[in-house]
C-alpha positions as a printed Julia matrix, in Angstrom:
667×3 Matrix{Float64}:
  81.08  -59.56   85.13
  79.3   -59.38   81.6
  80.23  -59.49   78.37
  78.97  -56.34   78.07
  80.91  -54.51   79.74
  80.99  -50.91   78.55
  84.02  -50.56   80.66
  85.76  -53.22   79.28
  84.74  -52.72   75.99
  87.18  -51.09   73.67
  87.27  -47.49   72.27
  89.73  -44.83   69.6
  91.38  -42.25   71.5
  92.44  -40.21   68.23
  93.97  -43.03   65.7
  94.47  -44.98   68.64
  92.62  -48.12   69.57
  92.8   -49.22   73.42
  91.33  -52.82   74.19
  89.32  -51.7    77.01
  88.61  -48.1    79.05
  90.76  -48.73   82.35
  93.48  -46.72   82.68
  96.58  -46.41   85.77
  96.81  -42.74   85.9
 100.53  -41.27   86.2
 101.17  -41.23   90.05
 104.36  -40.97   92.12
 106.99  -43.7    91.79
 110.19  -42.38   93.93
 111.42  -45.59   91.87
 113.81  -43.86   89.48
 116.82  -43.4    91.32
 119.67  -42.54   88.59
 121.04  -46.39   89.63
 120.36  -49.55   87.08
 118.24  -51.59   90.35
 115.76  -48.2    89.98
 115.16  -48.24   86.27
 115.19  -52.18   86.89
 112.74  -51.96   89.37
 110.76  -49.16   87.41
 110.3   -51.39   84.23
 108.58  -53.89   86.56
 106.3   -52.01   88.08
 104.7   -50.54   84.61
 105.38  -53.98   82.89
 103.6   -55.89   85.79
 100.21  -53.25   84.87
  99.76  -53.57   81.95
 100.18  -57.17   81.57
  97.65  -57.21   83.75
  94.81  -56.24   81.13
  94.49  -52.25   81.65
  93.5   -50.62   77.98
  95.89  -47.37   78.72
  99.36  -46.83   81.19
  99.98  -42.87   81.85
 103.42  -42.62   83.2
 104.91  -39.85   85.02
 104.87  -37.34   86.17
 107.92  -36.75   84.14
 110.09  -33.79   84.88
 110.98  -31.47   81.78
 113.89  -29.2    83.19
 115.68  -26.95   80.92
 119.09  -26.75   81.69
 118.53  -29.1    84.74
 117.91  -25.94   86.5
 115.81  -28.23   89.26
 118.14  -31.16   89.79
 116.98  -34.96   89.33
 113.24  -35.1    89.75
 112.41  -35.88   93.37
 108.67  -36.8    93.25
 107.95  -38.23   89.8
 108.95  -41.0    87.53
 112.24  -39.6    85.83
 113.69  -36.43   84.45
 113.33  -35.85   80.3
 116.84  -35.59   79.02
 118.41  -37.49   76.29
 119.42  -40.69   79.22
 115.82  -41.59   79.31
 115.66  -42.97   75.99
 116.91  -46.12   77.28
 114.64  -46.55   79.51
 111.57  -46.01   77.38
 113.15  -48.65   75.21
 113.26  -51.34   77.96
 109.78  -50.65   78.6
 108.94  -51.11   75.15
 110.23  -54.21   74.98
 109.11  -55.62   77.95
 105.31  -54.71   77.29
 104.9   -55.43   73.31
 102.98  -58.01   73.77
 100.73  -57.0    76.65
  98.26  -55.01   74.41
  98.47  -52.08   76.15
  98.84  -48.41   75.19
 101.83  -46.43   77.37
 101.75  -42.82   77.22
 103.96  -40.16   79.19
 103.06  -37.45   81.18
 105.17  -34.26   81.22
 105.08  -31.46   83.76
 107.14  -28.86   85.56
 106.72  -27.88   89.43
 106.66  -24.19   88.26
 106.03  -22.57   91.94
 105.36  -25.56   93.48
 108.54  -26.77   94.92
 110.1   -26.99   98.67
 112.17  -25.56  100.49
 114.43  -28.69  100.88
 115.05  -28.98   97.43
 117.34  -25.75   97.5
 116.45  -24.43   94.16
 114.99  -21.03   92.47
 111.27  -21.43   91.97
 109.68  -20.57   88.88
 106.33  -19.48   88.46
 103.65  -17.24   85.86
 104.28  -15.14   89.53
 105.7   -14.37   92.3
 102.85  -16.1    94.19
 103.88  -18.81   96.89
 102.17  -21.51   97.32
 100.01  -22.48  100.87
 101.48  -25.85  100.76
 105.34  -25.04  100.64
 105.28  -21.36  101.0
 107.9   -21.1    98.68
 108.29  -17.41   96.67
 109.11  -18.23   93.19
 110.89  -15.81   90.4
 108.43  -14.71   87.88
 109.09  -16.46   84.16
 110.13  -13.54   81.43
 108.99  -14.28   78.06
 112.14  -16.03   76.86
 111.63  -18.43   79.78
 108.12  -19.06   78.33
 109.98  -20.16   75.44
 112.54  -22.0    76.28
 109.96  -24.38   78.02
 108.02  -24.5    74.94
 110.78  -25.66   73.19
 111.95  -27.63   76.18
 108.44  -30.0    76.58
 109.2   -30.55   72.77
 111.77  -32.46   72.89
 110.73  -34.43   75.78
 107.56  -35.3    73.54
 110.55  -36.01   70.35
 112.18  -38.24   73.23
 108.86  -39.94   73.89
 107.56  -40.53   70.05
 111.25  -41.87   69.01
 111.35  -44.39   71.6
 108.45  -46.01   70.97
 105.52  -45.34   73.68
 102.08  -44.37   72.07
 101.79  -40.68   73.49
 101.88  -37.78   75.99
 100.04  -36.73   78.65
 100.66  -32.72   79.54
  99.42  -31.8    82.99
  98.2   -28.94   83.93
  96.3   -29.91   87.26
  97.46  -30.38   90.47
  98.85  -26.55   91.15
 101.65  -27.72   88.97
 103.41  -24.62   85.84
 100.79  -25.17   83.5
  97.72  -24.98   86.01
  99.47  -22.14   87.76
  99.39  -20.49   84.44
  95.88  -21.31   84.0
  94.8   -20.01   87.91
  93.79  -16.73   88.96
  94.79  -17.23   92.35
  98.82  -17.92   90.77
  98.7   -15.85   87.67
  98.59  -11.97   87.89
 100.67  -11.1    85.0
  99.62   -7.91   82.73
 101.1    -9.67   79.28
 100.34  -11.57   76.78
 100.03  -14.55   79.29
  98.01  -13.28   81.82
  94.51  -11.48   82.34
  91.82  -12.69   80.51
  90.92  -17.06   80.47
  92.33  -16.6    76.85
  95.52  -15.11   77.7
  95.8   -17.92   80.78
  95.16  -20.53   78.66
  98.27  -19.18   75.74
 101.23  -21.23   77.31
  99.43  -24.41   78.14
  98.05  -23.98   73.82
 101.57  -22.91   72.91
 102.92  -26.56   74.64
 100.89  -28.36   73.19
 100.86  -26.98   69.39
 105.07  -27.96   70.41
 103.98  -30.97   71.31
 101.72  -31.85   68.18
 104.67  -30.7    66.04
 106.48  -33.44   67.08
 104.56  -36.32   67.86
 102.24  -36.13   65.2
  99.47  -38.21   64.81
 100.07  -40.04   68.12
  97.49  -39.53   71.34
  97.87  -36.37   72.95
  96.11  -35.21   76.18
  95.75  -32.75   78.99
  95.0   -33.35   82.16
  92.85  -30.59   84.48
  91.34  -30.3    87.71
  87.49  -30.84   87.97
  85.97  -27.17   88.93
  84.08  -28.14   92.33
  82.25  -25.21   93.87
  82.88  -26.9    97.26
  86.48  -25.65   97.96
  88.67  -24.1   100.14
  89.01  -20.05  100.19
  92.82  -20.21   99.5
  91.42  -21.71   96.05
  88.53  -19.7    95.66
  90.18  -17.68   92.52
  91.73  -21.14   91.17
  90.0   -22.12   88.22
  86.28  -22.28   89.0
  82.9   -21.89   87.04
  82.76  -20.4    83.61
  87.02  -20.14   83.31
  87.16  -23.92   84.2
  84.44  -24.56   81.4
  85.72  -22.05   78.49
  89.06  -23.84   79.43
  88.18  -27.2    79.12
  85.79  -26.85   75.77
  88.21  -24.35   73.96
  90.97  -27.57   74.18
  88.72  -29.88   73.14
  87.46  -28.26   69.72
  91.32  -26.9    69.37
  91.99  -29.82   67.39
  95.0   -29.95   69.58
  94.36  -33.01   72.09
  92.82  -36.65   71.81
  91.01  -36.91   75.21
  90.97  -34.41   78.53
  91.93  -36.54   81.82
  90.49  -34.75   84.89
  91.28  -34.91   88.62
  89.9   -33.7    91.69
  90.85  -30.02   93.18
  95.1   -28.85   94.16
  97.69  -30.11   95.6
  98.87  -26.39   96.35
  96.86  -26.57  100.01
  96.37  -29.45  102.1
  92.73  -29.14  101.98
  93.01  -30.04   97.69
  95.5   -32.52   98.4
  93.15  -34.49  100.66
  90.45  -33.82   98.05
  92.57  -34.84   95.17
  93.31  -38.26   96.73
  90.39  -38.79   98.17
  89.89  -41.16  101.1
  86.59  -42.61  102.16
  85.3   -39.31  103.61
  85.24  -37.33  100.4
  82.42  -37.98   98.11
  83.01  -38.2    94.35
  79.11  -36.64   93.26
  80.26  -32.73   92.62
  83.49  -34.21   90.43
  81.58  -36.77   88.27
  78.84  -34.15   87.74
  80.9   -31.79   86.72
  82.88  -34.3    84.37
  79.21  -35.52   83.0
  78.41  -31.89   82.36
  81.11  -31.36   80.22
  81.24  -34.5    78.48
  77.66  -33.57   76.5
  79.38  -29.98   75.39
  82.89  -32.0    73.68
  83.64  -34.39   70.96
  86.56  -36.11   72.56
  86.96  -38.47   75.27
  87.09  -37.63   78.64
  88.63  -39.28   81.43
  87.8   -39.56   85.05
  89.89  -40.48   88.29
  89.06  -40.64   92.3
  87.6   -43.18   94.13
  86.99  -46.31   91.63
  88.08  -49.52   93.22
  86.22  -52.23   90.85
  85.44  -52.98   87.66
  81.93  -52.86   88.09
  82.32  -49.45   89.66
  84.19  -48.55   86.25
  81.54  -49.89   84.56
  78.61  -47.47   86.26
  80.52  -44.9    85.5
  80.94  -45.37   81.72
  77.1   -46.41   80.98
  75.93  -43.89   82.99
  77.7   -41.31   80.85
  79.95  -39.58   83.96
  83.15  -40.47   81.19
  84.28  -42.55   78.28
  87.71  -43.8    80.25
  87.85  -44.53   84.11
  91.5   -43.86   86.33
  91.8   -46.87   88.63
  95.3   -46.25   89.96
  95.39  -47.2    93.67
  93.48  -50.26   92.82
  96.08  -51.49   90.2
  98.79  -50.33   93.02
  96.91  -52.95   95.33
  96.16  -55.32   92.65
  97.8   -55.45   89.34
  95.7   -57.63   87.72
  92.36  -56.27   88.66
  91.14  -56.59   84.68
  92.91  -59.87   83.98
  91.03  -61.51   87.1
  87.77  -59.91   86.38
  87.41  -60.91   82.87
  88.43  -64.51   84.35
  85.26  -64.22   86.27
  87.16  -64.55   89.47
  86.76  -60.62   90.9
  86.98  -62.17   94.12
  90.83  -62.79   93.85
  91.38  -59.33   93.65
  93.51  -58.36   96.17
  91.43  -54.64   97.8
  92.69  -51.48   97.73
  92.1   -50.42  101.19
  91.96  -46.91  100.15
  94.59  -46.29  103.41
  96.69  -43.99  101.52
  99.75  -45.42  103.75
 101.95  -47.4   101.41
 101.27  -45.44   98.06
 101.07  -41.38   99.19
 102.25  -42.45  102.81
 105.52  -43.36  101.11
 105.96  -41.18   98.39
 105.55  -38.37  100.15
 108.03  -38.6   102.84
 110.69  -39.24   99.51
 110.61  -43.33   99.73
 109.38  -45.78   96.98
 106.12  -46.58   96.34
 104.69  -49.09   97.84
 101.1   -50.75   98.62
 100.03  -51.35  102.45
  98.5   -54.76  101.54
 100.6   -56.24   98.71
 104.19  -56.87   99.4
 105.07  -57.28   95.7
 103.77  -53.9    94.79
 106.8   -51.51   93.64
 109.25  -54.58   94.69
 107.84  -56.61   91.11
 111.62  -56.75   89.92
 112.45  -59.41   93.17
 110.08  -61.57   92.6
 109.49  -61.94   89.06
 109.86  -65.88   88.93
 106.57  -67.73   88.85
 104.99  -69.26   92.12
 106.55  -73.16   92.31
 104.3   -75.61   90.76
 102.33  -78.05   93.51
 103.91  -81.35   91.89
 107.71  -79.74   92.25
 107.56  -79.25   95.68
 107.68  -81.89   98.31
 104.98  -81.39  100.99
 105.81  -79.51  104.84
 104.07  -79.12  107.59
 104.06  -75.84  108.61
 102.45  -74.41  112.04
 101.46  -70.5   112.22
 101.13  -69.38  115.34
  98.48  -66.22  114.99
  95.95  -65.55  112.26
  96.3   -61.99  112.38
  97.3   -60.6   109.11
 101.0   -61.25  108.88
 100.16  -65.21  109.81
  97.31  -65.29  107.05
  99.57  -63.63  104.23
 102.29  -66.42  105.0
  99.62  -69.53  105.5
  97.53  -68.64  101.9
 101.22  -68.15  100.11
 102.87  -71.46  100.98
  99.46  -73.47  100.76
  99.88  -72.44   97.38
 102.58  -73.84   97.29
 101.04  -77.67   98.3
 102.47  -77.3   101.92
 100.06  -78.4   104.22
  99.65  -75.24  107.23
  97.38  -75.42  110.51
  96.69  -72.12  111.98
  96.72  -71.74  115.73
  94.38  -68.51  116.4
  93.71  -67.82  119.86
  90.65  -66.44  119.36
  87.43  -67.24  117.66
  87.63  -65.51  114.38
  90.95  -64.65  112.07
  92.14  -60.8   111.34
  93.87  -59.66  114.39
  94.6   -55.64  114.79
  92.88  -55.29  110.71
  89.75  -55.56  112.13
  90.51  -53.23  114.95
  91.74  -50.6   112.44
  87.98  -51.01  110.23
  85.76  -49.89  113.12
  88.04  -46.34  112.76
  85.69  -43.89  111.08
  86.11  -44.1   107.17
  88.33  -47.71  107.17
  85.1   -49.77  106.16
  87.43  -50.85  103.16
  89.91  -52.7   105.66
  86.76  -54.68  106.84
  87.65  -55.85  102.66
  90.85  -56.57  103.43
  90.08  -58.75  106.37
  87.36  -60.36  104.21
  90.55  -61.35  101.18
  92.76  -62.44  104.0
  90.43  -64.82  105.36
  88.63  -66.08  102.26
  92.2   -66.93  100.78
  92.51  -69.03  103.92
  89.57  -70.62  104.13
  88.95  -71.44   99.99
  92.37  -73.31  100.37
  92.35  -77.47  100.4
  95.55  -77.26  102.57
  94.88  -74.87  105.69
  93.1   -75.59  108.84
  92.44  -73.29  111.6
  92.41  -74.14  114.99
  90.13  -71.42  116.65
  90.76  -70.88  120.21
  93.91  -71.96  120.18
  97.04  -71.08  122.27
 100.46  -71.98  120.86
 101.92  -74.33  123.48
 104.6   -77.22  123.43
 102.11  -79.88  123.5
 100.41  -78.32  120.32
 103.94  -78.61  118.81
 104.6   -81.81  119.76
 100.66  -83.28  118.75
 100.63  -81.39  115.33
 104.65  -82.47  114.91
 105.45  -79.67  111.97
 108.71  -79.24  110.1
 108.06  -75.14  110.36
 106.99  -72.79  112.83
 106.03  -69.79  111.74
 105.44  -67.15  115.04
 103.59  -64.45  113.88
 101.3   -63.66  117.63
 101.45  -59.83  117.24
 101.88  -57.67  120.22
  99.76  -57.3   123.62
  98.98  -53.91  124.96
  99.97  -52.41  127.91
  99.68  -48.99  129.72
 103.38  -47.55  131.12
 104.14  -49.0   134.62
 103.94  -45.47  136.27
 100.62  -45.61  134.82
  98.84  -48.86  135.66
  97.97  -47.6   139.65
  95.5   -45.64  138.41
  92.47  -47.05  136.99
  91.43  -43.4   135.16
  95.01  -44.72  132.6
  93.78  -47.6   129.65
  95.36  -48.57  126.32
  93.52  -47.9   123.34
  92.76  -51.63  122.71
  91.01  -51.28  125.84
  89.17  -48.15  125.08
  87.85  -49.46  121.86
  85.69  -52.53  123.36
  83.66  -49.09  125.24
  80.69  -48.71  122.68
  79.31  -45.9   124.88
  81.04  -43.49  126.74
  77.95  -41.77  127.85
  79.32  -38.34  127.92
  82.39  -39.02  130.29
  85.19  -36.64  129.53
  88.56  -37.95  127.82
  92.13  -37.13  127.0
  93.8   -38.96  124.38
  97.59  -39.82  124.51
  99.09  -39.72  120.68
 102.39  -41.72  121.32
 102.78  -43.97  118.36
 103.2   -43.48  114.64
 102.16  -46.66  113.47
  99.14  -46.52  115.31
  95.54  -43.93  114.08
  95.1   -42.02  116.83
  93.3   -39.13  115.32
  90.71  -42.17  113.95
  90.53  -43.62  117.31
  89.37  -40.06  118.9
  87.05  -39.69  116.27
  85.32  -42.93  117.33
  85.72  -42.37  120.66
  83.84  -39.39  119.69
  81.29  -41.06  117.87
  80.82  -43.08  120.48
  79.26  -40.43  122.89
  82.88  -39.49  124.4
  84.11  -35.75  125.41
  87.66  -35.92  124.28
  88.71  -32.87  125.87
  92.26  -32.54  124.21
  95.21  -34.72  122.38
  98.15  -34.8   123.56
 101.55  -35.71  122.09
 105.2   -35.57  122.7
 106.1   -34.86  118.94
 105.95  -31.57  117.38
 102.05  -32.53  115.32
  99.37  -34.85  116.57
  99.48  -38.1   113.81
 103.03  -37.45  112.73
 104.27  -39.68  110.68
 100.88  -40.44  108.77
 100.6   -39.77  105.59
  99.09  -36.46  104.13
  95.7   -37.46  102.91
  94.39  -39.4   106.63
  96.19  -36.47  108.37
  94.56  -33.66  106.84
  91.19  -35.49  106.71
  91.28  -36.68  110.33
  92.25  -33.11  111.66
  89.44  -31.12  109.59
  87.09  -32.88  111.67
  88.55  -32.94  114.83
  89.11  -29.72  114.42
  85.7   -28.72  113.56
  84.53  -30.9   116.57
  86.49  -28.4   118.84
  89.14  -30.69  120.07
  92.37  -29.28  121.23
  95.88  -30.52  120.32
  98.89  -29.87  122.97
 102.26  -31.28  121.31
 105.66  -31.46  122.93
 103.5   -32.95  125.84
 102.64  -35.7   128.43
 100.26  -36.71  130.82
 101.76  -37.11  134.1
 100.64  -38.36  137.51
 101.56  -36.41  140.47
 102.1   -37.85  144.1
  98.65  -36.57  145.46
  96.84  -38.5   142.46
  96.07  -35.41  139.98
  96.51  -35.88  136.24
  98.62  -32.95  134.69
  99.43  -32.27  131.17
 103.53  -31.67  131.63
 104.7   -29.06  128.68
 108.43  -30.38  127.73
 109.18  -27.68  125.87
 108.37  -24.81  129.2
 108.51  -27.5   131.59
 106.0   -26.98  133.42
 102.37  -28.66  134.3
  99.22  -27.92  133.62
  96.01  -29.91  135.9
  93.32  -30.99  134.1
  90.87  -31.64  136.82
  87.64  -33.67  135.94
  89.31  -36.07  133.55
  87.62  -39.49  133.7
  89.68  -41.73  131.01
  93.18  -41.51  129.89
  93.31  -43.1   126.88
  97.02  -43.74  126.4
  97.85  -44.81  122.18
 101.08  -45.95  122.55
 103.09  -48.98  120.96
 102.69  -52.55  122.01
 104.94  -55.29  123.16
 105.66  -58.58  122.12
 104.75  -61.47  124.12
 108.18  -62.79  124.81
 107.43  -65.52  127.05
 105.3   -67.61  124.64
 107.49  -66.28  121.88
 110.84  -67.65  123.41
 109.2   -70.5   124.85
 108.05  -71.74  121.22
 111.57  -71.07  119.93
 113.16  -73.35  122.92
 111.15  -76.03  122.48
 111.32  -76.28  118.44
 115.08  -75.89  118.48
 115.16  -79.16  120.97
 112.91  -80.55  118.78
 115.01  -80.19  115.56
 112.17  -77.33  114.15
 112.99  -74.56  111.67
 111.01  -71.6   113.64
 110.48  -68.09  112.51
 109.09  -64.95  114.48
 107.55  -62.37  112.22
 105.32  -59.32  112.34
 104.48  -57.36  115.5
 105.88  -60.56  117.34
 109.03  -58.98  116.49
 108.28  -55.6   117.47
 105.35  -53.1   116.49
 105.92  -51.89  113.0
 102.84  -51.57  111.34
 100.31  -53.43  108.82
 102.67  -52.83  105.74
 105.42  -54.7   107.38
 103.6   -57.31  108.27
 101.66  -58.41  105.22
 105.69  -58.04  103.5
 107.11  -60.16  106.35
 104.29  -62.84  106.06
 104.82  -62.24  101.97
 108.55  -62.26  102.43
 109.72  -65.47  104.55
 106.83  -67.79  102.59
 109.02  -66.88   99.56
 112.03  -67.64  100.97
 110.85  -70.93  102.71
 109.5   -71.95   99.16
 112.72  -71.17   97.68
 114.4   -73.22   99.74
């Protein structure tokens, strides 16, 4: 990166100087669970990212909850009450030497709550959001006044504890966004009707917070207007209203910057756009951000789909924005800025843009993780520095299998000076990640493979034996001190279907480059494999997919909400039918049918050429147990990990490879 990088240059927001323009924006953590360990996890998570070199980190979303009506925060960072002061003070102490600016994002969900939360939703009008369908009660003027004062108290806590400012969340369909929106604000009082009236609550809240924080940073986050939206949001915040709102806030003198995110979480379509995968073009959002920037005199922060400092630099230099949000990039690697400044950008662990470990986990109420970085969300467990090579006696390690689990383990132990040999049965490294990279809109998985392979191939401590099956003879030849078995699992078709050649495992189907119009049925019966993505790939290779059959109550069960929406949108457009609660059966006459488990009826599906089974693979127990037995007899320590234990997916594979390396090096 050039010394003249725009994105890495300092800038001033209000009265505060940022050392660069890279920002980690507010996102869902799921770490603060009311326990000391949860607080420790959150402190370490934030501290790791500010130490990595960002100019500003925006915490939150943190719940402002008058009188505790909504219970504790379930999806954000924390709940703003008097007890949060200790957390803020700990955070300031932990990050004081980082040179980064930390501010807090505050929000109220309004009508965007879920039935499972068992609370009364309060909103501008009694209009449910399409995603959750909870009908809210209408806020009174007295309620609105109470909320304003609650936001002021929350801002005071932030300021008194030494953080640098506050951001008000007015996007993603939360309360302040609902007031701005024609779709959710049908009031006839001073808080409804004209755009000026709909902005009143936002402005009053900002005024209250400004009184408390003085000249510290005060920002606002708005959705980026887009003409390409879904009918349910057509009256949300668009066109002239959006421009008037953003420009009025910029001229008000109340705020120091405007942060822009795409769309709203109120619909599945909006959530997909707001957390974009590779299928979503950012052009329309970036164009609107640049147009706004031309008409205002305060900095614009733009987030969404930026994964490298080079991309951020271009956005700033081309005038799209002044600050760049790179949140998912920093979930994957907290040290993006630091590594880029040290001219080591190739060492950055890439974000796969898969939305599985980050959004997928937090969507289902689990703590934030990263599919490709085992430390993310678990920084408090790995705070000690890596053991220097000089202080550890070399150890000979054999890694059986060059998939993601084996590669992660090998690279980690090699960095401690252990001598590693990888025995890979095929002619290349990467394992199942290479198959995942074949699927539509999964190009960044290839970058993940490149990163893992690069770490291994650049290490002087690692040798790779290609097209080598691990045998007892190999163990005798290499005489390792430790064997790490990460051979993955082998694909299988259910035994009751193997006699019919029309049934095939998805691993075999991925090897067919042109289906030439053959009629296929896809069976989605493995929650950790992207059956919908496999279906898309088959369609792109000229297969005629009749339907997807799944025993679950929906196709893609367990997928993150972004990938699920993205894939289903295209499959619905392609006319692919989904049969839930069902399985494929083969009767005695050889006819193929779909058995519905609810009605207990079978419907024949004549003329189908292939049934692609997306099912779990099975570990090669004969190979694994043979290596284990021989290792035990030879006095060699041996561990089995990843899918060789049981198929569980990429996140588990990376985590187990990393964790076993930490364990081995600490012994």
